C-alpha positions as CSV (number, residue, x, y, z in Angstrom):
1,M,-45.9,-64.9,-19.1
2,K,-45.3,-61.6,-21.4
3,A,-47.6,-59.9,-18.7
4,L,-44.7,-61.4,-15.8
5,K,-42.0,-59.4,-17.6
6,L,-44.0,-56.7,-18.0
7,L,-45.2,-56.5,-14.7
8,A,-42.0,-57.5,-12.6
9,P,-40.3,-54.4,-13.7
10,M,-43.5,-52.0,-12.4
11,F,-43.5,-54.3,-9.2
12,A,-39.5,-52.8,-8.5
13,L,-40.0,-49.5,-9.7
14,M,-43.2,-49.6,-7.3
15,A,-41.2,-50.6,-4.8
16,F,-38.4,-48.1,-4.8
17,A,-40.4,-45.3,-5.7
18,G,-41.9,-45.7,-2.1
19,C,-39.0,-45.1,-0.4
20,T,-37.5,-41.8,1.1
21,K,-34.2,-40.8,1.4
22,T,-34.9,-38.5,5.0
23,G,-35.9,-40.1,8.3
24,P,-34.9,-39.2,11.9
25,A,-31.8,-37.2,12.7
26,G,-29.1,-39.0,14.1
27,P,-27.5,-38.4,17.0
28,A,-24.8,-35.5,17.3
29,G,-21.4,-36.0,17.0
30,P,-18.5,-35.4,19.1
31,Q,-16.9,-31.9,19.9
32,G,-14.1,-31.2,17.6
33,Q,-11.2,-29.8,17.9
34,Q,-11.1,-25.8,18.8
35,G,-10.3,-24.3,15.6
36,N,-7.9,-21.1,15.3
37,A,-8.9,-17.8,14.3
38,N,-5.9,-15.4,15.1
39,V,-5.1,-14.5,11.3
40,Q,-3.8,-10.9,11.1
41,T,-3.8,-9.3,7.3
42,V,-1.7,-6.4,6.9
43,L,-1.1,-4.5,3.8
44,F,1.4,-2.1,2.2
45,T,0.4,0.1,-0.8
46,N,1.6,1.5,-3.7
47,Q,5.0,0.2,-2.8
48,T,7.8,0.9,-5.3
49,F,11.6,-1.2,-5.3
50,T,14.1,-1.7,-7.7
51,A,14.9,-4.7,-8.8
52,N,17.6,-6.9,-7.8
53,S,17.3,-4.8,-4.6
54,A,16.3,-6.1,-1.0
55,L,12.8,-4.5,0.4
56,T,12.3,-4.7,4.1
57,L,8.9,-3.9,5.1
58,N,7.9,-3.7,8.7
59,I,5.4,-6.0,10.2
60,P,5.5,-5.6,14.3
61,A,2.6,-9.1,14.0
62,I,5.6,-11.4,13.2
63,T,6.4,-12.2,16.7
64,Q,9.2,-15.1,17.9
65,S,5.7,-17.7,18.5
66,I,4.8,-16.5,14.4
67,L,8.1,-17.9,13.7
68,D,8.4,-21.1,15.9
69,S,5.0,-22.2,15.2
70,G,3.1,-20.3,13.1
71,A,3.0,-18.9,9.0
72,V,3.6,-15.8,7.3
73,I,2.1,-16.2,3.7
74,G,2.1,-13.4,1.4
75,Y,0.5,-12.4,-2.2
76,W,1.0,-9.2,-4.3
77,Q,-0.2,-7.5,-7.2
78,P,2.4,-6.3,-9.5
79,A,1.3,-2.9,-12.1
80,N,0.6,-4.4,-14.2
81,Y,-2.3,-7.2,-12.8
82,T,-6.2,-7.0,-12.5
83,P,-6.3,-4.9,-9.0
84,D,-8.8,-8.3,-7.9
85,I,-5.9,-10.7,-8.5
86,W,-3.2,-11.4,-5.7
87,V,-0.3,-13.2,-6.9
88,G,1.4,-15.9,-4.5
89,I,4.7,-15.6,-3.5
90,P,6.8,-17.0,-4.4
91,F,6.5,-15.7,-7.2
92,N,8.1,-16.9,-10.5
93,S,7.1,-16.0,-14.5
94,G,10.4,-17.1,-16.0
95,S,11.9,-14.2,-16.8
96,E,11.1,-12.4,-12.7
97,S,10.4,-13.5,-9.5
98,L,9.7,-12.2,-6.0
99,I,11.3,-14.4,-2.9
100,M,10.4,-13.4,0.6
101,Y,12.2,-14.2,3.9
102,A,10.4,-13.5,7.3
103,Q,11.8,-12.5,10.0
104,L,11.1,-11.1,13.5
105,G,9.2,-8.3,12.8
106,Q,9.6,-8.1,9.5
107,V,9.7,-9.3,5.6
108,I,12.4,-9.3,3.5
109,M,11.5,-9.2,-0.4
110,F,13.8,-10.0,-2.9
111,P,12.8,-9.0,-6.4
112,N,13.8,-9.7,-9.8
113,Y,10.8,-7.5,-11.2
114,S,12.4,-5.0,-13.9
115,S,8.5,-3.4,-14.2
116,S,7.5,0.0,-13.4
117,G,4.7,1.1,-10.9
118,A,3.2,0.9,-8.0
119,V,2.9,-2.6,-6.2
120,N,0.5,-4.3,-3.2
121,F,1.8,-6.6,-1.0
122,K,-0.7,-8.1,0.9
123,F,0.5,-10.5,4.2
124,E,-1.7,-13.3,6.3
125,V,0.1,-13.5,9.7
126,I,-1.1,-16.7,11.4
127,A,-0.9,-17.8,14.8
128,G,0.3,-21.5,15.3
129,K,-0.7,-24.1,18.5
């Protein structure tokens, strides 16, 4: 009986060891919906602005179609951040903030930001379907 108790787990282990997880490829799935690769990146470097004053940036890629069914996503690099970091807009650190409005052909920035130095802005203009 003792031998049977030892052999049973060994047989089970051998049974599972003989199984494989790979097999023939299954049938191809249905074609997925077409994606949208209509994304434009617009970069503004070395921009300066006065705290609590609006800054208008012209972006001709912002059309009525973008406003109606697309998106405009903004990022910035504050002067005191590492250049490899892009911070999303809107931004709020408690004492400083930055918001933006997209309208036909431009973005208007509203900063409450007192640090000095150059600031870079990046916008992703994304067409909708």
